Structures are given as structure tokens and as C-alpha cells.
N, C-alpha and C positions, 0 to 999 in steps of 0.2 A: 590560530591555526589548529586544525584537527590533530588529535594525539594518536588516533587509532587508524590504521590503514583500512581503506574500504575493500571489501571482498570483491575481487574481479574475476572469480572462477567462471561464473556463467558467461560473462562477456567474452573472455578469451576462448572458451570452448565453443561458443556459438559461432564466432568468427574464424575459428581454427587458427588462432595465433599461437605459434609454438616458440617463437623467439622471445627471449626474456625481455620484460619491460625494463627500461633504463631510467634511473632517477638522477636528477641534478640536485646535489645537496650542498648546503652551506652550514657546516656543523663544527662544533668545538673539539670533537674527539676523533682522532684518526684511527685509533686502535679498533673502534667499533666497526670500521669498514674493511678490515683485513679479510682476505689478502689484497694487497695494494700493489700498484705499479706506478712509478714516477716517470713523467715524460722527460726525454732528453731535449736539448736545445734544437728547435726546428721541427719537432714531432707534431703532427696534426692530431687533434683530439680524437678524430675518427679512425686514426691508424690503430686504435686500441679496440676496435669493434670485435675482433676475435677474442680478445681477453675478456671483454664484457660477456660474450657468449659462454665463456668458461667460468663465469662467476667471479672474475677479478675486477676490482674497482680502480679507476684512474684517480690519482691524488694530485691535485693542482694547488700550488702555493705561489706566492710572489717570487720565490727563488727558483721554482721549477714549474714552468707553465707551458713548455713546448714551443710552438711557433709564436711569432710576434703578434699575430692577430688574436690568438687566444689570450696572450698576456694583456693586450689592450682591452679586449671586450669582456673578459672574465675577471680581470684583476685591476684594471685601470692603469696598467703600466704602459708608458709611452716609450717604445724602443727606437723611434725615429721622430723627427720633427713633423708637424702637421703638413708642411709643404712636401716633405719627402714621402710621407704616407700617401698624399694625394697623387703625387707623381707615380708612385708604384702602382696604385690602384687603377689609375687612368691610362698612363702611358705604357706600363709594362703588362698589366693584366687586362686592360680594355673594358673596364666594368661600368664606366659612365661615359657619356658623350663628350664631356668637357670637364676640366678641373673645377670650373665654377659650380657645376651641378654636384660634383662629388663633395666640394666644400660645404655646400648647403646641406647635403645629406649628413655629413659628419657633424655639422653644427646642431642638428636636432636629434641626433642619435647618441644616447648616453651609454657609456660602458656600465656593466653591472658593478655595484659596490658591495663587496663581500662584507658580511657581518663578522665572520670569524676568519682565522688565518688559513683555514682549510676548506677547499672546494673538492667535491667528489662527484664523479660521473661513473655510474655503474649499476649493477643489478639492485633491485629493491631490497631494502633492509627494513623489515617490519618494525623492529625495535628502534629504528631511527626515523620513523615517519614524521616526527615533529619538525625535522630539519629539511624535508624535501621541498624544493621550489618548483619543480616541474617533473613530468613523467613523459617518457617517449616510447611510443610503439614503433617498432620497425616492421613495415608492412608492404605487401604487394598491392597492385592497383585495386583489386577486388576488396581487399581489407581496408584500404584507404577510403574507398567509396562508402563502405559500410560505416566506418567511424565518422566520416563527414556527415552522413545522414543522422547518425546517433547524436552528433554535436548539435544538429539543428532541431532535434526532436522536442526539446523543451523551450526552444527559443521563440520569443515574440518579436514582431517587427520593430518595436521600440527598444528592445534590448541591445546591448553592444553586439557588434558583429561576432557570431559564434566561431567562425573559422577565418583565419587570416593566412596570407602567404607573403610574408615580408621579404624585402631584399636584404641580403646580408650574408655574412660568412656562416658556415655550418655550425660553428660553436655559438654564434649569436642566436641561431635559430633554436638552440636548446633552452633559451629563456628570452623570448622576443616580446613579452607582454608588457604593455604600459601599466596595466593594473593586474597583478597576479592574484588579486582577491576576487576576481569575477570568473564565471565559467567561460573559458575561451580556449580555443585550440589553434595550432599553427601547422601548416604543411612545411616540412623541413627536409633536410638533406638535398636541397636543390642547388647548393654551391658546387660548381663543377670542379673546384680545386680539391674538394674532399671526397667526391663520389668514387674515386679510384679505390677507396678503402671499403666500399660496400658492394654487395652483390648487385648486378646491374638491374634487377627487377625490384629493388627495395628502396622505399622512401621512408621518411619519418613523419610521424603524426605526434606532435608534442602538445601536452595539455596542462592546464593549471590543475591544482588539487581539486578545485571546485568543479571543473569540467570532468575530471576523472570520476568523481562521485556520481555525477549525472549519468555518465556512460554506464557505470556499474549498476545503476538503478533501472536500466532498460529491462522490462519484464515481458511476459507473454502477450501483453496488449500491443507491444511495439512491433515494428517491421521484422524483428529477429525471428518471429514465429509466424509470419505471414507469407503469402504466396510468392511475391516478387523475390524475396531472399531465398526461399526454398528452391525456386527454379534456378537461381544463380548457382546455388550449391550443387544442385543436381547436374547442371551443365559442366561444372568443374570436377565432377566425380567425387564430391565430398559426402561424408556420412550425414544423413538427415535424421 
């Protein structure tokens, strides 16, 4: 894992991203992430969006994880039986056509296994870069399009798919990668159960550390300085 945070100043300025980038951390020391907020039982991870925007980090542990979905997917805690979980997702929430389909999906989808007792979701901490597992941009459709193009920029047809859009809860989409050691991105914040906590024109674009580095390496040879993107910025009234 890289020890030093990649400089993203040019990227953020070019795309006019003003919302803070959010990191998902699996780290040993909670003090390094202060100020912290702890979820109460039932709290959605994304209900802390405004706290993130104010520089506050969400602290998740096996004792305090918020909603049952976050406990399951982020901490491996089962708050109900598999059959009860399937019944809730299919019958109450209507997320799959049948219990059999949902069971198959659960069988191949593994919860995250924390290395340490502390998980953190919040603004980037440069001195804690060694513990970051993914980074999330909160973006509008134009910015999402631009980052998707950036994720494709270095990609060859034989490479792993550079951008995915997996099915799952919002908190799952913060770390949806089968292999976090490759350059890959995911379109997130598509879970309608958590979208109430975000502005209506905002989606998430979550990347591995290695994709983040690639995006930050986009230079004047890339589309960021070419006509298509300049025309888009002009149409939106952005500074060129």
C-alpha cells in the first residue's frame, strides 16, 4: 500500500469538485481521525453526509455500527437469520424477484472483514493514507461523466473492467471491489434507501487507491484540456 497521498489538486480544480473527498479507512488508532461521531442504532451511514462535509468522521465498530445492513456488510455482524434477512430484502423492500435470487446473491457476496477494531468514513486524512481502502467523490452528472472517462483513460480491453455499478446497499458501495489492488471505480449512492440523505443531484464515484492515482495523473494531454470538456464547462458557465 502506498504511504503518501497522491496530489489531487489539479483533478479537483479541473472538474470543479468542491465537496470533500471521503475515505473509507480500516485503521488501528481512532484518535488520529478526530473529530468523530458515533452512529446510534439504526442510523444509516449516509445520514452523516453533512457531518462529513463539516470535517467530522464517522467511527464504526462492532459495538456501534448504525443500521443492521452496515453491521452486516462492514463488520460481518449478523443481526438476523439468513432467512429473515432474505424475507426483509425481498418481501418488505422488494429488491429481488424471488427469495431464491436473493439467496444466490447473498451466497456470493461477502461482507468486508475489518483488519482492525475501527472503521472510519470521513474526510481524507493525509497522515492516515496508509489505512485508506477506498475514496469517494460526491459528484453531479457532469462530474460523474468526467470521472468515468478518466477511469477509462489508461484502460486496455484486456484489463479488468475500469468502472462497475454493482447491486447493493449504499454502505456496500463504499468498498465493492473484489480486488482492491487494481485500478477500478464504482458508481455508488444508487441505493434508494440511503438517497434521502444526499442532495438529489449527487451520486458517488468510489475508487481504489490505484484508480485514484491514475485519475490524479491526468495531464494536459488528456481530455481535461481538450475541446469537448472545454465546451461542456462553457455550457455550464464554469471558468475555463
